[in-house]
N, C-alpha and C positions, 0 to 999 in steps of 0.2 A: 133130744128135742123134746120139750113140752107142747103137746098138741092142743090149740085152744080154738074155741069158735070162730075166733077171729081169722085164724090160719085155715080152718075149714072153709070160711067164706071166700078167702083168697083162691084157695085150691078150686073150688067151685066156679068162680069167676073164670080163672084160667081156662078151665075145662070148656066153659061156655064159649070163651074166645077161639079156643082150638076148633070146636065144631063149626063154628060160623066164619073160619078164615077162608079167603077166597081161593086159597091154593095149598097144596101140603107144604110148600116152600114156606110160605107165610106161617104156616101153623108149627114148622120145626123148632123154632127158637123157644115157643111156648111149651111144647112137648118136653124139650131139654129141661126147662125150668120145673116142670111137674115131675119129671123122672129125678131131678136133684131132691126136691121135696120128698118124694117117696123113698128115696135111697137114705135121706136123714131119718126119716120114720123107721125104717126099717133097722137102722143101726140103734134105735132107742128101745123103749121097753114096751112099743105097741105089737099086738099080736101079729105073727107074720100073716095069719088069715086075712085080717084087715088090710095089711100092706097089699095082698094080693089082689082084693077086692079094688083098691085104689088103682094099682097098677092095669087091672081090666079095664077100669073106666077110661084111664088114660088113653090106652090102646084103642078102645072104641071111638073115643073123641077123635083121634088122629085118622081113624078110618073113616069118621063123618066129613073131615075137612075137604075143603074143595068141592068141586062139582062132580059129585058122584051119584050114582043111581040108587045106591041103598042108604043114602043119608039118614032117612028118618029110622030105619031099623037100626043103624049103628048109635044114632042118638038115644033110641030107647034102651038099648043094651048098655050105654053110658049111663044113662040114669038109674037103671036097675042095679049095676055094680056100685054106683054112688050111694044109693039109697041103702043097700045092704052095709057097706062101710060106715055110714052114718048111724044107722039103727044099732048094729052091734057096738060101735064105738060111743054110743050115748048110754047104752045099758051098762058099760063099764065105770 
């Protein structure tokens, strides 16, 4: 899979939709889509470290989904992992 800025925007949009899902059940199909995209990236020529950062972002987004007391922290962790993913990706 060739990773493009358009794909990055699509993934970021999905992450935001997961974070602001009303329930974990509502977020699950979106997380499945994100995990599928991460698996496709892992099967390509993208550095495994980058894929790991994307997986971290997905996990934190899912933890933020629904009515959770630690939503802001999980959203912050998601954003941090995403920014590392994109910064390192942009350097390559």
